C-alpha positions as CSV (number, residue, x, y, z in Angstrom):
1,M,102.2,64.7,139.8
2,Q,106.0,64.7,139.8
3,R,106.0,66.9,142.9
4,Q,103.6,64.5,144.7
5,L,105.8,61.5,143.8
6,R,109.1,63.1,144.7
7,G,108.3,65.3,147.6
8,A,111.2,67.5,148.6
9,L,113.8,65.2,147.1
10,P,115.6,66.3,143.9
11,D,114.8,64.1,141.0
12,P,115.9,64.0,137.3
13,A,112.4,63.5,136.0
14,L,111.1,66.5,138.1
15,A,114.0,68.6,136.9
16,E,113.1,67.7,133.3
17,A,109.4,68.5,133.8
18,L,110.3,71.9,135.3
19,N,112.6,72.6,132.3
20,N,109.9,71.6,129.8
21,L,107.1,73.6,131.3
22,S,109.5,76.6,131.5
23,Y,110.1,76.4,127.8
24,L,106.4,76.3,127.0
25,L,105.8,79.4,129.2
26,Q,108.7,81.1,127.5
27,V,107.2,80.5,124.1
28,H,104.0,82.1,125.3
29,G,105.8,85.1,126.7
30,D,105.4,84.4,130.4
31,Y,109.0,85.1,131.2
32,A,108.7,85.6,134.9
33,R,107.1,82.1,135.6
34,A,109.4,80.5,133.0
35,E,112.5,81.9,134.7
36,R,111.4,80.8,138.2
37,L,110.9,77.2,137.0
38,L,114.1,77.1,135.0
39,I,116.1,78.3,138.0
40,E,114.4,75.7,140.1
41,S,115.3,73.0,137.5
42,L,118.9,74.2,137.3
43,D,119.3,74.3,141.1
44,M,117.9,70.8,141.3
45,N,120.3,69.5,138.7
46,R,123.2,71.1,140.6
47,R,122.2,69.1,143.7
48,L,122.0,65.9,141.7
49,L,125.0,66.3,139.4
50,G,127.3,68.9,140.9
51,D,128.4,72.3,139.5
52,K,130.0,71.0,136.3
53,H,128.0,68.7,134.1
54,P,126.6,68.8,130.5
55,E,123.1,69.1,132.0
56,I,124.2,72.2,134.0
57,A,125.8,73.7,130.9
58,A,122.5,73.1,129.0
59,G,120.5,74.6,131.9
60,L,122.7,77.7,131.8
61,A,122.2,78.0,128.0
62,N,118.5,77.7,128.4
63,L,118.4,80.4,131.1
64,A,120.6,82.6,128.8
65,A,118.1,82.1,125.9
66,L,115.2,83.0,128.2
67,R,116.9,86.2,129.3
68,H,117.8,87.0,125.8
69,D,114.2,86.7,124.7
70,K,112.9,88.9,127.4
71,G,115.5,91.6,126.6
72,D,117.9,91.1,129.6
73,Y,121.0,91.2,127.4
74,A,123.5,91.7,130.2
75,G,122.0,88.7,132.1
76,A,121.9,86.6,129.0
77,E,125.5,87.4,128.0
78,A,126.7,86.3,131.5
79,M,124.8,83.0,131.3
80,Y,125.9,82.3,127.7
81,R,129.6,82.9,128.6
82,Q,129.3,80.6,131.7
83,A,127.7,77.9,129.6
84,L,130.4,78.2,126.8
85,A,133.2,78.1,129.3
86,M,131.7,75.0,131.0
87,E,131.2,73.2,127.7
88,R,134.7,74.0,126.6
89,E,136.0,72.5,129.8
90,L,133.8,69.4,129.6
91,V,134.0,68.5,125.9
92,G,136.9,70.5,124.4
93,E,136.9,73.2,121.7
94,I,135.6,71.1,118.8
95,H,132.2,69.9,119.7
96,P,128.6,70.7,118.5
97,D,127.6,72.1,122.0
98,V,130.5,74.6,121.8
99,A,129.6,75.6,118.2
100,N,126.0,76.1,119.2
101,A,127.0,78.1,122.2
102,L,129.1,80.4,120.1
103,N,126.3,80.8,117.6
104,N,123.9,81.8,120.4
105,L,126.4,84.2,121.9
106,A,127.0,85.8,118.5
107,F,123.2,86.6,118.1
108,L,123.2,88.1,121.6
109,L,126.2,90.3,120.8
110,Y,124.5,91.4,117.6
111,D,121.4,92.3,119.5
112,E,123.5,94.3,122.0
113,G,124.8,96.3,119.0
114,D,128.3,94.9,118.9
115,S,128.2,93.8,115.3
116,A,132.0,93.4,115.1
117,A,132.2,91.0,118.1
118,A,129.1,89.2,116.7
119,L,130.8,88.6,113.4
120,R,134.0,87.4,115.0
121,T,132.1,85.0,117.2
122,E,129.9,83.7,114.4
123,R,133.0,83.1,112.3
124,E,134.4,81.1,115.2
125,A,131.2,79.1,115.2
126,L,131.6,78.5,111.5
127,G,135.1,77.3,111.9
128,T,134.0,74.9,114.5
129,Y,131.2,73.5,112.4
130,R,133.5,73.1,109.4
131,Q,135.9,71.0,111.6
132,L,133.0,69.0,112.9
133,F,131.1,68.4,109.7
134,A,133.1,67.8,106.5
135,G,131.3,69.1,103.4
136,D,127.6,70.2,103.5
137,H,125.8,70.5,106.8
138,P,122.6,72.4,107.8
139,Q,124.4,74.2,110.7
140,T,127.2,75.3,108.4
141,A,124.8,76.6,105.9
142,G,122.8,78.5,108.5
143,V,125.8,80.2,110.0
144,L,127.0,81.2,106.5
145,N,123.6,82.7,105.8
146,T,123.8,84.7,109.0
147,I,127.3,86.0,108.3
148,G,126.2,87.0,104.8
149,Y,123.2,88.9,106.2
150,W,125.3,90.7,108.8
151,L,128.0,91.6,106.3
152,M,125.3,93.0,104.0
153,I,123.8,95.2,106.8
154,Q,127.2,96.8,107.3
155,G,127.7,97.3,103.6
156,S,130.4,94.7,102.9
157,Y,128.5,93.5,99.8
158,A,131.2,91.3,98.1
159,P,132.0,89.1,101.1
160,A,128.3,89.0,102.0
161,E,127.4,87.7,98.5
162,R,130.1,85.0,98.7
163,A,128.7,83.8,102.0
164,M,125.1,83.9,100.9
165,D,125.8,82.1,97.6
166,E,127.6,79.3,99.4
167,A,124.8,79.0,102.0
168,L,122.1,78.9,99.2
169,A,124.0,76.3,97.2
170,M,124.6,74.2,100.2
171,R,121.0,74.3,101.3
172,R,119.9,73.4,97.8
173,R,122.1,70.3,97.8
174,L,121.0,69.3,101.3
175,L,117.3,70.1,101.1
176,G,116.2,70.5,97.5
177,E,114.5,73.5,95.9
178,N,111.3,73.5,97.9
179,H,112.3,73.9,101.5
180,P,111.7,77.0,103.7
181,D,115.4,77.3,104.5
182,V,116.2,77.5,100.8
183,A,113.5,80.2,100.5
184,N,115.1,82.1,103.4
185,S,118.5,82.1,101.7
186,M,116.9,83.3,98.4
187,T,115.2,86.1,100.3
188,N,118.4,87.2,102.0
189,L,120.2,87.1,98.6
190,A,117.4,89.2,97.1
191,M,117.9,91.8,99.8
192,L,121.5,92.0,98.8
193,K,120.5,92.4,95.2
194,I,118.3,95.3,96.2
195,A,121.1,96.9,98.2
196,T,123.3,96.7,95.1
197,H,120.5,97.9,92.7
198,Q,120.2,94.6,90.9
199,Y,116.4,94.8,91.0
200,D,115.6,92.2,88.2
201,E,117.6,89.5,90.0
202,A,116.0,90.5,93.3
203,I,112.5,90.1,91.7
204,T,113.4,86.6,90.4
205,L,114.8,85.4,93.7
206,S,111.9,86.8,95.8
207,T,109.4,85.3,93.4
208,Q,111.0,81.9,93.8
209,A,111.1,82.3,97.6
210,I,107.4,83.3,97.8
211,A,106.5,80.2,95.7
212,V,108.3,78.0,98.2
213,Y,106.7,79.7,101.2
214,V,103.2,79.5,99.6
215,S,103.4,75.7,99.6
216,A,104.9,75.5,103.1
217,L,103.5,78.3,105.2
218,P,100.1,79.9,105.9
219,P,99.3,83.2,104.1
220,T,99.9,85.4,107.1
221,H,103.2,83.8,108.3
222,W,105.9,86.4,108.8
223,R,108.4,84.7,106.6
224,R,106.1,85.0,103.7
225,A,105.6,88.6,104.5
226,V,109.4,89.2,104.6
227,A,109.7,87.7,101.1
228,A,106.8,89.8,99.9
229,S,108.3,93.0,101.3
230,V,111.6,92.2,99.5
231,Q,109.7,91.7,96.3
232,G,107.9,95.0,96.8
233,A,111.2,96.8,97.3
234,A,112.6,95.2,94.1
235,L,109.5,96.3,92.1
236,G,109.9,99.8,93.5
237,G,113.4,99.8,92.3
238,T,112.2,99.2,88.8
239,G,109.6,102.0,89.0
240,Q,106.5,99.8,89.5
241,F,105.4,102.0,92.4
242,K,101.7,101.0,92.8
243,A,102.4,97.2,92.8
244,A,105.3,97.8,95.2
245,E,103.2,99.9,97.5
246,K,100.5,97.1,97.9
247,L,103.1,94.4,98.6
248,L,105.0,96.6,101.1
249,L,101.9,97.8,103.0
250,D,100.4,94.3,103.2
251,S,103.6,92.6,104.3
252,Y,104.4,95.4,106.8
253,A,100.9,95.0,108.4
254,I,101.6,91.3,108.9
255,L,105.1,91.9,110.3
256,R,103.7,94.4,112.8
257,K,101.1,92.0,114.1
258,D,103.2,88.8,114.3
259,D,105.1,88.6,117.5
260,G,107.3,85.9,116.0
261,A,108.7,88.2,113.3
262,L,112.3,89.3,114.0
263,P,112.5,93.0,114.8
264,M,115.2,93.5,112.1
265,Y,112.7,92.4,109.4
266,R,110.0,94.8,110.7
267,A,112.6,97.7,110.6
268,Q,113.6,96.6,107.1
269,A,110.1,96.5,105.7
270,R,109.4,100.0,107.2
271,G,112.6,101.2,105.6
272,Y,111.6,99.8,102.3
273,L,108.3,101.8,102.5
274,Q,110.1,105.0,103.5
275,H,112.5,104.6,100.5
276,L,109.6,103.8,98.1
277,Y,107.7,107.0,99.0
278,A,110.9,109.1,98.9
279,T,111.6,107.8,95.4
280,W,108.0,108.2,94.4
281,N,108.2,111.9,95.5
282,R,105.7,111.5,98.4
283,P,107.7,113.1,101.2
284,A,104.8,113.1,103.8
285,D,104.4,109.3,103.5
286,A,108.2,108.9,103.5
287,Q,108.4,110.8,106.7
288,R,105.7,108.6,108.3
289,Y,107.7,105.5,107.6
290,A,111.1,106.9,108.5
291,V,113.2,104.4,110.5
292,F,115.0,105.7,113.5
293,I,116.8,102.4,114.3
294,S,120.6,102.4,114.4
295,S,121.1,98.7,113.9
296,P,118.7,95.8,113.2
297,S,118.1,93.3,115.9
298,G,118.8,89.6,115.4
299,S,117.5,86.2,117.0
300,H,118.9,82.7,117.4
């Protein structure tokens, strides 16, 4: 209808419709059509607004996210950096759009395997959010949670725990006890407790997280499966192998089927199974679930 109304003339409403349809196609995994529409929307906005405008920066960021999702990391990084440079020029260093762009770039760098650059960029995003929002803020808590997770993965447990504790406390103050984001923080902290062999604390945290998810998400949601896999790993750490095996197998089956599950959590659940069977003296099963992944993949 917009095309019939506007003809060959560029129009803001048509550009917005193209962008919105592109996003829906991206969610459904139709990256080729989504990218064509998004490029058309971006080109139309350039004709309407010029080469430097907040809408152009937003379009570049959207195109970067699409390429990130489809695995074109080089193309995504170029677009993220163009969007970040334009936003800095348009609105300055201390602005929510700049902080969001840094956060997105950090996840892309992590997916590319450059965890050091990802952490530097995510810490820069955190510094920007702290300057923008005094005290508690959801974005600040989310970035702290991510930093804590990445530090845990590289084995920096003490700073990881400080970041995770701060994120969890902030989310509790902002959201109360029964919010999925709080459950996410509890799940991540439980992972850290497993990594440091504090299994009883991990069981407590994962049990609390599962209780939140049960009231908020359907039974087969991948986030519930992540919390269940963490609980299974914690039970395995205390020698409760049969109960651990059931939780780990059930949760891994969900994570394998759900396209929305982050790859890092699939790899982690598989690694938990491998460790369980190795500890349980079942080497054939341990070999079946061996993880040959050098670094987990993230998502924004």
